[in-house]
N, CA, C and O atoms as CSV, one atom per row, in Angstrom:
chain,resi,resn,atom,element,x,y,z
A,1,UNK,N,N,3.963,-1.219,-11.811
A,1,UNK,CA,C,3.049,-0.800,-11.009
A,1,UNK,C,C,3.330,-1.243,-9.296
A,1,UNK,O,O,3.608,-2.376,-8.903
A,2,UNK,N,N,3.193,-0.194,-8.573
A,2,UNK,CA,C,3.719,-0.862,-7.254
A,2,UNK,C,C,2.741,-1.691,-6.579
A,2,UNK,O,O,1.581,-1.682,-6.992
A,3,UNK,N,N,3.015,-2.282,-5.763
A,3,UNK,CA,C,2.591,-3.635,-5.072
A,3,UNK,C,C,2.290,-3.360,-3.566
A,3,UNK,O,O,3.168,-2.558,-3.248
A,4,UNK,N,N,1.569,-3.584,-2.549
A,4,UNK,CA,C,1.581,-3.531,-1.223
A,4,UNK,C,C,1.551,-5.134,-0.932
A,4,UNK,O,O,0.625,-5.846,-1.321
A,5,UNK,N,N,2.669,-5.614,-0.204
A,5,UNK,CA,C,2.613,-6.945,0.156
A,5,UNK,C,C,2.650,-6.983,1.907
A,5,UNK,O,O,3.431,-6.315,2.585
A,6,UNK,N,N,1.786,-7.771,2.353
A,6,UNK,CA,C,1.884,-7.968,4.032
A,6,UNK,C,C,1.863,-9.408,3.912
A,6,UNK,O,O,1.119,-10.063,3.182
A,7,UNK,N,N,2.858,-9.884,4.792
A,7,UNK,CA,C,3.338,-11.068,5.134
A,7,UNK,C,C,2.756,-11.630,6.348
A,7,UNK,O,O,2.624,-10.702,7.146
A,8,UNK,N,N,2.433,-12.504,6.746
A,8,UNK,CA,C,1.879,-13.199,8.198
A,8,UNK,C,C,2.796,-13.969,8.843
A,8,UNK,O,O,2.581,-14.185,10.036
A,9,UNK,N,N,3.952,-14.522,8.244
A,9,UNK,CA,C,4.924,-15.255,8.687
A,9,UNK,C,C,4.596,-17.038,8.850
A,9,UNK,O,O,3.789,-17.524,8.058
A,10,UNK,N,N,5.086,-17.707,9.624
A,10,UNK,CA,C,4.684,-18.929,9.564
A,10,UNK,C,C,4.373,-19.211,11.154
A,10,UNK,O,O,4.678,-18.432,12.057
A,11,UNK,N,N,3.666,-20.551,11.335
A,11,UNK,CA,C,3.475,-20.864,12.637
A,11,UNK,C,C,4.535,-21.452,13.255
A,11,UNK,O,O,5.138,-22.392,12.737
A,12,UNK,N,N,4.939,-20.796,14.756
A,12,UNK,CA,C,6.251,-21.277,15.248
A,12,UNK,C,C,6.201,-22.554,15.782
A,12,UNK,O,O,7.261,-22.909,16.298
A,13,UNK,N,N,5.212,-23.424,15.818
A,13,UNK,CA,C,5.271,-24.716,16.114
A,13,UNK,C,C,4.952,-25.884,15.194
A,13,UNK,O,O,4.578,-27.023,15.475
A,14,UNK,N,N,5.283,-25.105,13.610
A,14,UNK,CA,C,4.999,-26.236,12.720
A,14,UNK,C,C,3.589,-26.828,12.433
A,14,UNK,O,O,3.352,-27.886,11.850
A,15,UNK,N,N,2.664,-25.908,12.974
A,15,UNK,CA,C,1.336,-26.258,12.906
A,15,UNK,C,C,0.811,-26.401,11.314
A,15,UNK,O,O,1.623,-26.051,10.458
A,16,UNK,N,N,-0.374,-26.848,10.910
A,16,UNK,CA,C,-0.901,-26.596,9.472
A,16,UNK,C,C,-1.108,-25.170,9.390
A,16,UNK,O,O,-1.741,-24.451,10.164
A,17,UNK,N,N,-0.314,-24.785,8.059
A,17,UNK,CA,C,-0.238,-23.532,7.618
A,17,UNK,C,C,-1.540,-22.918,7.431
A,17,UNK,O,O,-1.830,-21.803,7.865
A,18,UNK,N,N,-2.362,-23.722,6.734
A,18,UNK,CA,C,-3.755,-23.671,6.256
A,18,UNK,C,C,-4.657,-23.009,7.563
A,18,UNK,O,O,-5.449,-22.072,7.471
A,19,UNK,N,N,-4.367,-23.636,8.578
A,19,UNK,CA,C,-5.238,-23.538,9.778
A,19,UNK,C,C,-4.476,-22.012,10.303
A,19,UNK,O,O,-5.244,-21.066,10.476
A,20,UNK,N,N,-3.328,-21.845,10.492
A,20,UNK,CA,C,-2.708,-20.714,10.859
A,20,UNK,C,C,-3.279,-19.432,10.081
A,20,UNK,O,O,-3.960,-18.543,10.593
A,21,UNK,N,N,-2.917,-19.503,8.904
A,21,UNK,CA,C,-3.485,-18.659,7.919
A,21,UNK,C,C,-5.137,-18.066,7.990
A,21,UNK,O,O,-5.486,-16.960,7.578
A,22,UNK,N,N,-5.793,-18.819,8.447
A,22,UNK,CA,C,-7.550,-18.873,8.404
A,22,UNK,C,C,-7.736,-18.519,9.773
A,22,UNK,O,O,-8.848,-18.077,10.060
A,23,UNK,N,N,-6.850,-18.622,10.720
A,23,UNK,CA,C,-7.277,-18.403,12.252
A,23,UNK,C,C,-7.665,-16.674,12.352
A,23,UNK,O,O,-7.290,-15.779,11.594
A,24,UNK,N,N,-8.500,-16.587,13.505
A,24,UNK,CA,C,-8.667,-15.300,13.686
A,24,UNK,C,C,-7.514,-14.674,14.303
A,24,UNK,O,O,-6.634,-15.374,14.804
A,25,UNK,N,N,-7.450,-13.344,14.305
A,25,UNK,CA,C,-6.115,-12.656,15.064
A,25,UNK,C,C,-6.506,-12.270,16.265
A,25,UNK,O,O,-7.544,-11.740,16.660
A,26,UNK,N,N,-5.192,-12.724,16.980
A,26,UNK,CA,C,-5.502,-12.220,18.712
A,26,UNK,C,C,-5.577,-10.879,18.872
A,26,UNK,O,O,-5.529,-10.261,17.809
A,27,UNK,N,N,-5.668,-10.296,19.750
A,27,UNK,CA,C,-6.340,-8.795,20.158
A,27,UNK,C,C,-4.781,-8.218,19.782
A,27,UNK,O,O,-4.810,-7.242,19.032
A,28,UNK,N,N,-3.548,-8.636,20.155
A,28,UNK,CA,C,-2.494,-7.985,19.624
A,28,UNK,C,C,-2.006,-7.960,18.366
A,28,UNK,O,O,-1.300,-7.032,17.971
A,29,UNK,N,N,-2.412,-9.200,17.467
A,29,UNK,CA,C,-2.237,-9.230,16.108
A,29,UNK,C,C,-3.066,-8.128,15.120
A,29,UNK,O,O,-2.653,-7.601,14.087
A,30,UNK,N,N,-4.485,-7.945,15.848
A,30,UNK,CA,C,-5.158,-7.191,15.209
A,30,UNK,C,C,-4.834,-5.749,15.467
A,30,UNK,O,O,-5.088,-4.939,14.575
A,31,UNK,N,N,-4.311,-5.352,16.570
A,31,UNK,CA,C,-3.811,-4.085,16.819
A,31,UNK,C,C,-2.663,-3.582,15.733
A,31,UNK,O,O,-2.698,-2.492,15.162
A,32,UNK,N,N,-1.698,-4.533,15.572
A,32,UNK,CA,C,-0.717,-4.304,14.600
A,32,UNK,C,C,-1.011,-4.368,13.206
A,32,UNK,O,O,-0.487,-3.612,12.387
A,33,UNK,N,N,-2.049,-5.480,12.847
A,33,UNK,CA,C,-2.717,-5.038,11.514
A,33,UNK,C,C,-3.377,-3.730,11.359
A,33,UNK,O,O,-3.115,-3.094,10.338
A,34,UNK,N,N,-4.244,-3.205,12.274
A,34,UNK,CA,C,-4.686,-1.833,12.150
A,34,UNK,C,C,-3.574,-0.770,12.020
A,34,UNK,O,O,-3.804,0.253,11.374
A,35,UNK,N,N,-2.421,-0.965,12.588
A,35,UNK,CA,C,-1.290,0.114,12.632
A,35,UNK,C,C,-0.835,-0.360,11.131
A,35,UNK,O,O,-0.985,0.471,10.236
A,36,UNK,N,N,-0.327,-1.550,10.818
A,36,UNK,CA,C,0.092,-1.613,9.454
A,36,UNK,C,C,-0.839,-1.081,8.394
A,36,UNK,O,O,-0.294,-0.577,7.412
A,37,UNK,N,N,-2.082,-1.110,8.433
A,37,UNK,CA,C,-2.721,-0.763,7.297
A,37,UNK,C,C,-3.193,0.874,7.410
A,37,UNK,O,O,-3.686,1.487,6.463
A,38,UNK,N,N,-3.002,1.315,8.436
A,38,UNK,CA,C,-2.865,2.818,8.653
A,38,UNK,C,C,-1.715,3.311,7.903
A,38,UNK,O,O,-1.884,4.203,7.071
A,39,UNK,N,N,-0.628,2.843,8.108
A,39,UNK,CA,C,0.694,3.075,7.608
A,39,UNK,C,C,0.681,3.118,6.122
A,39,UNK,O,O,1.088,4.020,5.390
A,40,UNK,N,N,0.020,1.725,5.743
A,40,UNK,CA,C,0.083,1.435,4.222
A,40,UNK,C,C,-0.820,2.392,3.633
A,40,UNK,O,O,-0.344,2.831,2.586
A,41,UNK,N,N,-1.879,2.848,3.901
A,41,UNK,CA,C,-2.671,3.793,3.482
A,41,UNK,C,C,-2.400,4.977,3.520
A,41,UNK,O,O,-2.955,5.628,2.635
A,42,UNK,N,N,-1.545,5.724,4.426
A,42,UNK,CA,C,-0.871,6.962,4.345
A,42,UNK,C,C,0.185,6.839,3.175
A,42,UNK,O,O,0.300,7.932,2.621
A,43,UNK,N,N,0.907,5.971,2.676
A,43,UNK,CA,C,1.970,5.514,1.892
A,43,UNK,C,C,1.316,5.584,0.555
A,43,UNK,O,O,1.766,6.340,-0.306
A,44,UNK,N,N,0.237,4.804,0.332
A,44,UNK,CA,C,-0.420,4.785,-0.800
A,44,UNK,C,C,-1.049,6.118,-0.938
A,44,UNK,O,O,-0.863,6.592,-2.059
A,45,UNK,N,N,-1.618,6.736,-0.278
A,45,UNK,CA,C,-2.223,7.896,-0.567
A,45,UNK,C,C,-1.068,9.110,-0.979
A,45,UNK,O,O,-1.417,10.041,-1.705
A,46,UNK,N,N,0.187,9.024,-0.506
A,46,UNK,CA,C,1.387,9.856,-0.958
A,46,UNK,C,C,1.850,9.571,-2.118
A,46,UNK,O,O,2.218,10.453,-2.893
A,47,UNK,N,N,1.896,8.345,-2.391
A,47,UNK,CA,C,2.212,8.054,-3.778
A,47,UNK,C,C,1.110,8.264,-4.898
A,47,UNK,O,O,1.432,8.543,-6.053
A,48,UNK,N,N,-0.012,8.138,-4.556
A,48,UNK,CA,C,-1.119,8.451,-5.472
A,48,UNK,C,C,-1.181,10.080,-5.661
A,48,UNK,O,O,-1.466,10.542,-6.766
A,49,UNK,N,N,-0.926,10.865,-4.629
A,49,UNK,CA,C,-0.951,12.150,-4.579
A,49,UNK,C,C,0.436,12.794,-5.439
A,49,UNK,O,O,0.324,13.812,-6.122
A,50,UNK,N,N,1.408,12.238,-5.333
A,50,UNK,CA,C,2.885,12.326,-6.069
A,50,UNK,C,C,2.703,12.094,-7.274
A,50,UNK,O,O,3.372,12.817,-8.012
A,51,UNK,N,N,1.898,11.186,-7.886
A,51,UNK,CA,C,1.927,10.754,-9.341
A,51,UNK,C,C,0.785,11.806,-9.884
A,51,UNK,O,O,0.987,12.489,-10.887
A,52,UNK,N,N,-0.266,11.863,-9.231
A,52,UNK,CA,C,-1.191,12.950,-9.690
A,52,UNK,C,C,-0.579,14.222,-10.175
A,52,UNK,O,O,-0.631,14.702,-11.308
A,53,UNK,N,N,0.166,14.798,-8.818
A,53,UNK,CA,C,0.874,16.138,-9.479
A,53,UNK,C,C,1.604,16.139,-10.439
A,53,UNK,O,O,1.675,17.119,-11.179
A,54,UNK,N,N,2.328,14.995,-10.636
A,54,UNK,CA,C,3.465,14.748,-11.870
A,54,UNK,C,C,2.404,14.810,-12.963
A,54,UNK,O,O,2.495,15.647,-13.861
A,55,UNK,N,N,1.413,13.950,-12.903
A,55,UNK,CA,C,0.630,13.802,-14.123
A,55,UNK,C,C,0.113,15.371,-14.446
A,55,UNK,O,O,0.154,15.809,-15.596
A,56,UNK,N,N,-0.307,16.054,-13.478
A,56,UNK,CA,C,-0.707,17.385,-13.914
A,56,UNK,C,C,0.411,18.396,-14.153
A,56,UNK,O,O,0.085,19.404,-14.779
A,57,UNK,N,N,1.339,18.316,-13.859
A,57,UNK,CA,C,2.306,19.171,-14.057
A,57,UNK,C,C,3.051,18.840,-15.643
A,57,UNK,O,O,3.511,19.759,-16.321
A,58,UNK,N,N,3.075,17.705,-15.997
A,58,UNK,CA,C,3.380,17.332,-17.346
A,58,UNK,C,C,2.485,17.959,-18.224
A,58,UNK,O,O,2.870,18.745,-19.090
A,59,UNK,N,N,1.004,17.575,-18.001
A,59,UNK,CA,C,0.094,18.089,-18.732
A,59,UNK,C,C,0.088,19.504,-19.200
A,59,UNK,O,O,-0.005,19.883,-20.367
A,60,UNK,N,N,0.206,20.288,-18.046
A,60,UNK,CA,C,0.345,21.691,-18.128
A,60,UNK,C,C,1.550,21.925,-19.061
A,60,UNK,O,O,1.464,22.594,-20.091
A,61,UNK,N,N,2.734,21.299,-18.612
A,61,UNK,CA,C,3.891,21.491,-19.733
A,61,UNK,C,C,3.568,21.487,-21.034
A,61,UNK,O,O,3.731,22.392,-21.851
A,62,UNK,N,N,2.910,19.991,-21.246
A,62,UNK,CA,C,2.561,19.991,-22.665
A,62,UNK,C,C,1.595,21.016,-23.221
A,62,UNK,O,O,2.040,21.603,-24.208
A,63,UNK,N,N,0.610,21.308,-22.905
A,63,UNK,CA,C,-0.343,22.390,-23.140
A,63,UNK,C,C,0.348,23.692,-23.528
A,63,UNK,O,O,0.043,24.380,-24.502
A,64,UNK,N,N,1.389,23.965,-22.580
A,64,UNK,CA,C,1.856,25.303,-22.674
A,64,UNK,C,C,2.825,25.183,-24.015
A,64,UNK,O,O,2.936,26.106,-24.822
A,65,UNK,N,N,3.407,24.106,-24.116
A,65,UNK,CA,C,4.591,23.808,-25.314
A,65,UNK,C,C,3.508,23.970,-26.714
A,65,UNK,O,O,3.807,24.610,-27.723
A,66,UNK,N,N,2.302,23.288,-26.519
A,66,UNK,CA,C,1.404,23.442,-27.916
A,66,UNK,C,C,0.969,24.629,-28.081
A,66,UNK,O,O,0.841,25.054,-29.229
A,67,UNK,N,N,0.611,25.516,-26.848
A,67,UNK,CA,C,0.176,26.744,-27.340
A,67,UNK,C,C,1.237,27.822,-27.841
A,67,UNK,O,O,0.946,28.791,-28.542
A,68,UNK,N,N,2.549,27.498,-27.361
A,68,UNK,CA,C,3.926,27.985,-27.862
A,68,UNK,C,C,4.350,28.098,-29.264
A,68,UNK,O,O,4.786,29.058,-29.899
A,69,UNK,N,N,4.060,26.607,-29.660
A,69,UNK,CA,C,4.626,26.095,-31.077
A,69,UNK,C,C,3.528,26.237,-32.102
A,69,UNK,O,O,3.728,25.905,-33.270
């Protein structure tokens, strides 16, 4: 099963990682996250559409083979 992983990096100043991870995004970071999420959504939808089309094609082929056999 495909997964989507998004990393946040590490604090540059070796600050506490917990605080870094839980801190609010800056405006620049929030904009970047929005862009990444939009790209991720498009990619996931393309993947789902491709898989759905493949499933439908396979079912049609299976039904045709059953009717012929």
